[in-house]
C-alpha positions in Angstrom: 153.1 139.2 128.6 152.8 142.4 130.6 151.0 145.7 130.1 154.0 147.4 128.5 154.5 144.6 125.9 150.8 144.6 125.0 150.0 148.3 124.9 153.2 150.4 124.8 156.1 148.4 123.1 154.4 148.5 119.6 154.6 152.2 119.6 158.4 152.3 119.8 158.4 151.9 116.0 155.6 154.4 115.3 156.1 158.0 114.1 155.1 160.6 116.7 152.4 161.9 114.4 150.8 158.5 114.1 150.6 158.2 117.9 149.0 161.7 118.1 146.5 160.9 115.3 145.4 157.7 117.1 144.9 159.6 120.4 142.9 162.3 118.7 140.8 159.8 116.8 140.2 157.8 120.0 139.2 160.9 122.0 136.6 162.0 119.4 135.4 158.4 119.1 134.7 158.3 122.8 133.0 161.7 122.7 130.8 160.5 119.8 129.7 157.4 121.7 128.9 159.6 124.7 126.7 161.9 122.6 125.0 158.8 121.1 124.2 157.4 124.6 122.6 160.8 125.3 120.7 160.8 121.9 122.5 164.0 121.2 123.1 164.9 117.5 126.6 165.9 118.3 127.3 162.1 117.9 127.7 162.8 114.2 130.2 165.8 113.9 132.5 164.3 116.6 132.2 160.8 115.0 133.1 162.2 111.5 136.4 163.6 112.8 137.2 160.2 114.4 136.3 158.0 111.5 138.1 160.1 108.9 141.3 159.8 110.9 140.8 156.1 111.4 140.4 155.6 107.6 144.1 156.6 107.4 145.3 154.8 110.5 143.6 151.5 109.6 144.8 151.6 106.0 148.3 152.1 107.2 148.0 149.0 109.5 146.5 146.8 106.8 143.0 146.4 108.4 141.1 147.0 105.2 137.8 145.8 106.6 137.8 148.3 109.4 139.2 151.0 107.1 136.2 150.5 104.9 133.8 150.5 107.8 135.2 153.8 109.0 134.7 155.2 105.5 131.1 153.9 105.6 130.8 155.4 109.1 131.8 158.8 107.6 129.1 158.5 104.8 126.5 157.1 107.3 127.3 159.9 109.7 126.3 162.4 107.2 123.1 160.4 106.4 122.3 160.0 110.1 123.0 163.7 110.9 120.3 164.6 108.3 117.9 162.0 109.6 118.4 163.0 113.2 118.0 166.7 112.3 114.6 166.0 110.7 113.5 163.9 113.5 114.4 166.2 116.4 112.1 168.9 117.6 115.0 170.8 119.3 117.5 169.7 116.6 119.6 168.2 119.4 117.9 165.1 120.8 115.8 162.4 119.2 113.2 159.7 120.1 114.1 156.0 119.6 112.2 152.8 118.9 112.6 149.0 118.4 113.5 147.4 115.1 110.6 146.0 113.1 110.6 142.9 110.9 111.2 144.8 107.7 114.3 146.6 109.2 115.6 143.3 110.4 115.4 141.9 107.0 117.3 144.9 105.5 119.9 144.5 108.3 120.4 140.8 107.4 120.9 141.8 103.7 123.4 144.5 104.7 125.3 142.1 106.9 125.7 139.6 104.0 126.6 142.2 101.5 129.3 143.5 103.8 130.8 140.0 104.3 131.0 139.5 100.5 132.4 143.0 99.7 135.1 142.9 102.4 136.2 139.4 101.5 136.6 140.6 97.9 138.7 143.5 99.0 141.0 141.2 101.0 141.2 139.0 97.9 142.7 141.9 96.0 144.8 143.0 99.1 148.1 141.8 97.5 147.4 144.0 94.5 146.6 147.0 96.7 149.7 146.5 98.8 151.8 146.3 95.6 150.7 149.8 94.8 148.0 148.6 92.5 150.4 146.7 90.3 149.9 143.1 89.2 153.7 142.5 88.8 154.7 139.4 90.9 151.4 139.5 92.6 149.2 136.4 93.4 145.6 137.2 94.3 143.8 135.2 96.9 142.9 134.9 100.7 146.0 132.8 101.6 147.6 135.8 103.3 144.8 136.4 105.8 145.4 135.7 109.5 142.8 135.3 112.2 142.7 139.1 112.8 141.9 139.7 109.2 139.1 137.2 109.2 137.7 138.8 112.4 138.0 142.2 110.6 135.7 140.8 107.9 133.1 139.7 110.4 133.2 142.7 112.7 133.0 145.0 109.7 129.6 143.5 108.9 128.5 143.8 112.6 129.5 147.4 112.8 127.9 148.2 109.4 124.5 147.0 110.6 125.1 148.8 113.9 125.7 152.1 112.3 122.6 151.7 110.0 120.4 150.9 113.0 121.8 153.8 114.9 121.0 156.2 112.0 117.5 154.8 112.1 117.4 155.4 115.9 116.8 151.7 116.7 117.6 150.6 120.3 119.2 147.2 119.1 122.0 149.2 117.5 123.8 149.0 120.9 123.7 145.2 120.8 125.8 145.1 117.6 128.2 147.6 119.0 128.8 145.6 122.2 129.4 142.3 120.3 131.6 144.0 117.7 133.6 145.9 120.4 134.3 142.8 122.4 135.6 141.0 119.3 137.7 144.0 118.1 139.6 144.5 121.5 142.0 141.5 121.1 142.3 142.2 117.4 143.6 145.7 118.0 146.1 144.5 120.6 147.4 142.0 118.1 147.8 144.6 115.5 149.7 146.8 117.9 147.0 149.5 118.3 146.9 149.5 122.1 145.3 153.0 122.4 142.5 151.9 120.1 142.0 148.7 122.0 141.5 150.7 125.2 139.1 152.9 123.3 137.0 149.8 122.3 137.0 148.6 126.0 135.5 152.0 127.0 133.1 151.7 124.0 131.9 148.4 125.3 131.0 149.8 128.7 129.4 152.9 127.1 127.4 150.7 124.7 125.9 148.8 127.6 124.9 152.1 129.3 123.6 153.3 125.9 121.4 150.3 125.5 119.9 150.6 129.0 119.3 154.3 128.6 117.7 154.1 125.1 115.5 151.2 126.4 114.5 153.1 129.4 113.7 156.3 127.5 111.4 154.3 125.2 109.5 152.7 128.0 109.0 155.8 130.0 106.0 157.2 128.0 104.3 153.8 128.4 104.7 153.9 132.1 102.8 157.1 132.3 99.7 155.7 130.4 
């Protein structure tokens, strides 16, 4: 299968506005990650635009887990924006730190809660797809393919990553890297080639982000 079949052919059946929305959402998503790498508070306003658009896009393509995580991103972006504003002397940049044991425990709980909630949503997906009517609907998980199950798992990964980022924890980048690598083939499979390229870029930027945040945390110690 060549590049055209993987990334361009699926768009033949899309409406023009859907393609434009995906491009805009991807562009703002990349901008948001860039600002995050730089520990710049603009990560949040640019991220909100991207996530709001992706809520619609992912719902239209049946990726309910990722739709939910983008809704969560929007809410957490507001929360993170407030936290970063309070923690920044210049209201632009923030200091970062490593995750402690208590925060890891909370992260684990959030991960499990996400797995359960997204699985429940997929259980009711036939009801949702039938315009919230139970007529001729059979509930269950029988309709899930491998991409849907990966969606459940990556939703939990990204949820924890977003929470750690709001708390300005260096390890947030590890969750983004793992989740991004899993999502790339899933988006190609679902026909969202532009978004898959975006996640490839996200992976590279997340690696840079981890190294930069780690280095910025260690710099004060080197001067002692």
